[in-house]
N, C-alpha and C positions, 0 to 999 in steps of 0.2 A: 455617497457619490454614486452616480448612475452613469457609468461609462459604457459605451457601446463597443461592439467589435467593428472596427473600421477597415473594410476591405478595399479602400480606395487605392488606385494605382499611384497616387501621390498628389499632394502631400499625404503621408501615411501615418499609421500609428507610430508612437515613440515608446520606448520602454518605460513602464510605470516608475521604476526606480529612478530613472533619469529625470522624469518630469517632477518627481517629488524632491529631488536634490535641487533642481532649478528653482522650484517653488521656494525652498528654504533660503536660497541665495538671491531671490528676485529683488528684494529691496536693498540688500547690502552684500556685495561680494567680498568675502574675507574681511579685512580691516579697511577696505577702501572708502567706506561710507557712501557708496553709490552702487546702483545696479550696473551690470555689464552693458545694458542698453544705453546707459548714460555716459559710459566711460570713453575717454579719448583713447584712440588706438595707439597713441604715443606714450602712454603711461607704462611704468614697469609692470603693473598688474595685468594689463592686456597683453603685453609682450610675453609674459609668463603663460597666459592662456594660449596664445598663438603657438609658441614653441612646444607647449605641452600637447596640443592637438597634433602637431607634426610628429613629435616623438612617439606618441601613442599609436598613430597610424603607421609609422615606419616599423614599429615593433609588431603591430597586429598583422600587417601584410608582408612582413619580412622584406621591406623595400631596400634594395641594395644601396650602398653608399654613393654610387655614381648616378643616382636619380634625385632630382629635385621634387619636392612636394609643394605645390602652390594652392592657395585658396583664392579662387577668382569669382567674378560676378557674371551675371547675365544668363545663367542656366546653361545646360549642356548644348542647347540650340545655338548659342553664341559661338561655341567651339566648332560648329559646322563651318564657320568662316575663319576662325582663328587657325584651325589646323592647316588648310591650304596656304594661308597667308604666311605661316611660319615654316612650312615644310616643302612647299613647291619651290625648292631652291636651286637644284642642279639641272634637272631635265625638264622641269615644268610639267611633269605628268604624274598621275597617281591612279591606282586601281581601287575600286570599291566593290565590296560584296554586298549586294542588296538583299536583305532578308526580312524587311519590314518597312513600315512607313518612315521611321526615323533615319534608317540608313539611306533610304531613298531621298529624303530631304537633305541629308548631309551631302550626298552626291550632287544633287541639284545645286546646292549652294557652292560647292567646290568648283563646279563648271564655270562659275563667273571668273575664276582666277587661273585656270590652266586646262590642260588636256586631261580629262577625266574619263576613264574607261570602266565599264561595268564588267568586272572579271567573272562574276557569277551572280545569279539571281534566282530566287524562289517565287517570283511574282506569278509565274505560270503554273504553280502547283494548284491542286484542287483539295480544299479551298485555297485561295490565295494566301501565300506566305505561311502555309501550315507545316513547312519543313525548313531545314537549313541546307543550303546548297553545298555540295561537296567540292572541294578544291584540292589541287596538288600544286607543287611549286611551279609547274609549267603553266598554270592558270594565269600567272602574273607576268607582265612585261618586265624584262630584265632591267630596263632603265627607269622603272617607276621609282619615284622619290619615296613613296610609302604605299602601304595597303591599309584600307580602313574597313572596320567591321563594327556592327552593333552586337555586342556579345549576348544580350538577352532582349527579346522583343516583347515589350510590355503589352502591346495591343493584341498580338497574335498568340502569345503564350508559348513562344519557342526560345530555345537557347542553344548556342553553339556547343556541340558535344565533343568538339575537338578544337585545338588551336591551329589555325592555318599555318602551313609551312611556307614561309615567304623567303627563306634563305637569308641573304644579307639585307633584304629590303625591310625597313622598319615597319612593324605592325602597330597600327593605331587602333585602340578599342574604346568605344563608348560603352561603359559599364554602369550606366546610370541606375538601372533597375536590378543589379545583382552585386554591386561592390560590397565587400565585407560580409557576404552571405556564406562564403566558403573559401578555403585556401586557393590561391592562384599564384602561379609562378610569374612574378612581375618581370623577371629578366627575359621572358619570351616576347615582351612588348617594348616598342620604342616609346610609347606613351599610352597611358590610361587616363580617361577623364570620366567624370560622373557628376550629374546633378545630385545634390545630397538629399533631396526631399522624399526619397523612397526608403532608404535603409539607414540614413545617417543623421539627418537634422531637418529643421524646417526649411522651406524653400528660401533660396537667397544666396547660397554658396555653392560653387562648383569646385570639385576636387580635380587637380591635375597632377599626375605623376609622370615626369618626363625625364628621359635619359639625357645626361649632361651634354654628350657630344652632338645632340640634335639642336641645342640652343644656338642662337646667333645667326640663323639663316633667314630671318624674316625679311619680307619685301620692304623696301624703303618707305612705301606708303602704308605700311601696317599701322593701324591705330595703336597708340601707346598702351592702352588698356588690354590689347590683345597680343602684345609682344611678350612671349614667354621668357625670353632672356631678360628683358627689362623688369618683368614682374619678379623673376628669381633674384636679380640683383637688389631689388628693393624689399625682399623678404615678404612678398605678397602685399606690401603696403605702399605701392606707388601712389594710391589715394586711399581714402577711408575704406577699409574692408568691411564685409558684413560681420561685424563683431559678435553679435548675439548668436548668429548661426554657427560661427566657428567655435564659440563656447559650447553650444549644444552638441556639436560634432565631437568635441573633446570628451564630453561626458559619455556619449554613446560609445566611442572607441574604448574608453576606460571600462565601461560596463561589459563590453564584449570580452575584454581581457580578463575581467574579474570572474567570468563564468567558465573560462577555459579557452578563450581565443577562438579562432576560426574553425578549428577542428570540432569544437563543441557546437559552434553556431551551425556548421554544416549538418551535424547529427540532428539537431533540433529541426532544421529546415527540411531535411529529408523525411523525418518522421511525420511532419505536418503534411507535406506534399503526398507522401505515400497513403496517408489516411484518405485524402480526397480522391486521388487517382484510383486507388483500389476500389473505392465505392463506384466511381464512374465506370470502371471497367467491368463491374459485376452486374450491371443492369442495362436496360434498353430505353428507359424514359428520357434520359439526357444523353447527348452526344458530345464527346470531346474528340474533335477531329484532328488534333495535332499529331504529327508523326511521333510515335512513342519514344524513339531514340533521341528526339529533340525537345522533349517536354521541359518547360521551365519549372523550377522549384518555386519561383516567386509569383508568377502570374498564371493562374489556371483558368482557361476559357472553356465554356460549354454552352449548349443551347438545348431547348426542348424541341426545336423544329417548328414552333408556332410562335410568331411574334407577339401575339396577344397573351399567350401563356407566359412568355418571357417577361413581359411587362408586369403581369400579375405576380409572378415570382418575386421580382425585385421589390414591388410595393409591399407584399406581405412579409418578406424577409426583413425589410426596414422596420416594420412594425414590431418585429421580434428582436430588434437591437442588432441586426446584421445589416450594416449600412454600406452603401456605395458598391453594390454588386452589379450594377448595370454595365454591360460591355461598352467598349468604345463606340462612339456614334458611327464610325465608319464600318463596323462589322456587326453591331447589335449583340443579342444574346446576353450572357453573363460572364463576368470576369471576377474571380476571387484573387485579389493580390494578398499574398500571405508572406509579407516581408518579415524581417528579423523579429520585430516587436510583436507580431501577431502570436498570441499564446496558442498552445495546442488545444486548449479548451474552446477557443473561438472556432477552430476548424471542426471540432467535434459537434459544436452546436449547429454549424452550417450543414454538416452531413445529416444530422438528425432532422433538421428542417427540410432538407431536400427529400428525404425519405417520406416524410409526412405529406409534403406538397404533392409528390407523385401519386400517393394513394388518394388524396382528396380532390385531385384535378385530373381525372382521366382524359386522355386526348380525344379530340372529336367534339368537345363541348363548344369550341369557339369557331 
């Protein structure tokens, strides 16, 4: 088996143990005589998978009893519309903190449905979105129906180093690129949502964790598939859910629990991130311009300062089995996404390659 180290921002690596278990059950899940990919979502076997996934996630994240866990479709970007459709219920206004491209897109989408204000933004930082804007409770309108943030910014390599104090205003967080990477106090949020293709499962399922008292306020014209209350009442099965992805998510949740839960996951992720950031901070060939207090554990961005060198770096790294290190097309450079399933050895190999590349490619040649 010749597996590479996949540094893609998503879909990302999955734990080898999970892939091996899925492989064993590919043709026949349990005594069902069929694959999960062939299985009706109305069978007892799949209901067991669905409830097992929910129970494992609830235990893993210590989700309070007054929160529903939903498995939805359409990716996190679909939630950009679902959130205002469900929660712009009382005052028809909401506040957004813009700290990257996805929170900006979320705000743009929400403006179709109500009065949306940008409470804070790091778009004007140098480089753009290289830090997280600071807020206080006074940053938000007292009549806002909710405040929205993107907790970890995949493209720019930043992460909220604090949970904004919104008082009694529900805080809604897109955690697509950091969910189940470390402990988080779910009770601080009205809702958390996350596309699963970075830390949890293949692309195709979106996790929604929503407080019960926020259900039921959807606009009358909200599409049925985006109505959180309707999805909760139907146990995430208003229509056929992404069965295989939910099954894979269940396996990943169980894997994390088996290694010691989110405390151990955080320890592993901090160790990987420290290895890479410590090297970046120790030299001058590469530049990591993210504000140090806002650095992401999941997405590490850096550049050489020469676009041709960056291109050469990514090409030669791929030849060494270090795949998908090219930065997002909007910013260039390099991005190492070191999600949960990336082993420490993968980061070690990356740092070793970075050292050799710097020696073999002195600047000024291009």
